[in-house]
C-alpha positions as CSV (number, residue, x, y, z in Angstrom):
1,M,-3.5,-175.0,108.2
2,G,-4.1,-171.5,106.8
3,A,-4.0,-171.0,103.5
4,V,-0.4,-170.7,101.5
5,V,-1.0,-167.4,99.4
6,S,1.3,-166.9,96.5
7,Y,2.2,-163.2,95.5
8,F,2.6,-164.8,91.7
9,E,-0.4,-166.6,92.0
10,H,-1.8,-163.5,92.5
11,K,-0.2,-161.6,89.6
12,R,-1.7,-164.6,86.9
13,R,-4.8,-164.0,88.6
14,V,-5.6,-160.3,88.3
15,G,-4.2,-160.8,84.2
16,G,-7.5,-162.2,83.8
17,G,-9.0,-160.5,85.6
18,R,-10.2,-162.9,88.3
19,A,-8.5,-161.9,91.8
20,R,-10.3,-162.2,94.5
21,H,-8.1,-160.8,97.0
22,I,-6.2,-157.6,97.8
23,D,-2.1,-157.9,97.3
24,P,-0.1,-160.0,99.9
25,V,2.8,-156.5,98.9
26,M,-0.6,-154.2,99.6
27,V,-1.2,-155.9,102.4
28,E,2.5,-154.9,103.9
29,I,2.9,-151.9,102.5
30,L,-0.6,-150.7,104.5
31,E,0.8,-152.2,107.4
32,A,4.1,-150.6,106.8
33,L,2.5,-146.8,106.6
34,H,0.5,-147.5,109.5
35,A,3.7,-148.0,111.7
36,L,5.5,-145.2,110.1
37,G,2.8,-142.9,111.1
38,G,0.8,-142.6,108.3
39,C,2.8,-141.0,105.6
40,A,7.0,-142.2,104.5
41,H,9.2,-141.7,101.5
42,R,8.9,-145.0,99.5
43,Q,12.3,-146.2,100.5
44,A,11.6,-146.0,103.8
45,V,8.5,-148.1,103.9
46,A,10.2,-151.0,101.7
47,D,13.0,-150.8,104.3
48,Q,10.4,-151.8,107.2
49,I,8.7,-154.4,104.9
50,A,11.8,-155.7,105.0
51,L,12.7,-155.6,108.4
52,R,9.4,-157.1,109.0
53,R,10.0,-159.7,106.3
54,S,14.1,-160.3,108.1
55,G,13.6,-159.3,111.7
56,R,16.6,-157.9,111.4
57,P,16.9,-153.9,110.2
58,C,18.4,-153.3,106.7
59,P,18.3,-151.3,103.6
60,A,15.8,-153.5,101.4
61,E,17.6,-155.2,98.3
62,A,16.4,-153.7,94.8
63,A,14.5,-156.4,94.2
64,L,12.4,-156.3,97.3
65,R,12.4,-152.7,96.2
66,T,11.2,-153.2,92.4
67,E,8.7,-155.6,94.0
68,V,7.2,-152.7,96.7
69,Y,7.4,-150.2,93.7
70,A,5.2,-152.1,91.1
71,A,3.0,-153.5,93.4
72,F,2.1,-149.2,94.4
73,D,2.3,-148.4,91.4
74,V,-0.5,-151.0,89.6
75,Y,-2.9,-150.3,92.8
76,L,-2.8,-146.1,92.1
77,N,-3.5,-147.5,88.2
78,W,-6.5,-149.7,89.3
79,L,-8.0,-147.2,92.1
80,A,-7.8,-144.8,88.5
81,S,-10.3,-147.2,86.5
82,R,-12.6,-147.7,89.2
83,K,-15.1,-146.2,91.7
84,A,-13.2,-147.6,95.1
85,V,-12.8,-145.6,97.9
86,P,-8.5,-144.9,97.8
87,L,-6.4,-146.2,100.4
88,L,-2.8,-145.1,100.2
89,W,-2.6,-141.5,98.0
90,L,0.6,-139.1,96.8
91,P,0.5,-136.2,99.5
92,L,2.7,-134.3,97.5
93,G,1.1,-135.0,94.2
94,A,1.7,-137.0,91.2
95,G,5.6,-137.9,90.8
96,S,6.2,-138.1,94.3
97,Y,8.0,-140.2,96.3
98,R,5.6,-139.8,99.5
99,W,2.9,-142.1,100.5
100,A,0.6,-142.0,103.1
101,L,-2.7,-143.3,104.0
102,T,-6.4,-141.7,103.8
103,L,-8.1,-141.6,106.1
104,A,-10.5,-144.4,104.9
105,G,-7.1,-146.5,105.0
106,Q,-6.0,-145.2,108.7
107,Q,-9.6,-146.7,109.8
108,L,-8.1,-150.1,108.7
109,F,-6.1,-150.5,112.0
110,Q,-9.2,-148.9,114.3
111,P,-10.7,-151.1,117.0
112,A,-13.9,-152.3,115.8
113,P,-16.6,-150.9,118.4
114,A,-17.4,-153.9,120.8
115,A,-20.7,-155.1,119.7
116,G,-23.9,-154.1,121.7
117,R,-26.5,-156.8,123.5
118,T,-28.9,-156.6,122.2
119,V,-32.2,-159.2,124.6
120,R,-34.9,-160.3,123.5
């Protein structure tokens, strides 16, 4: 049986500086942006996540929108204090509501090259 991912447990660990994995909501944001072509308005991203969670097209509820927007803001704040390669960015500048995948974010969805066979 697989491990259970708890968003609230992750938030608790992030607060204490002990997070060992990426925020599950950020994974959903990355997947939604990829499905939407790599760039979209934040409301469209939240709607895409709602579609994936419920299995039917519906607008995202306020709680889900708040959760998604907060996760994106936390990621941008975390990124500003690190020298990590960004996966997401604001293509229209600070204060815009359009989100996009960077080249590194797009490469996450590229198939891995086939392993070469070595002969000894």
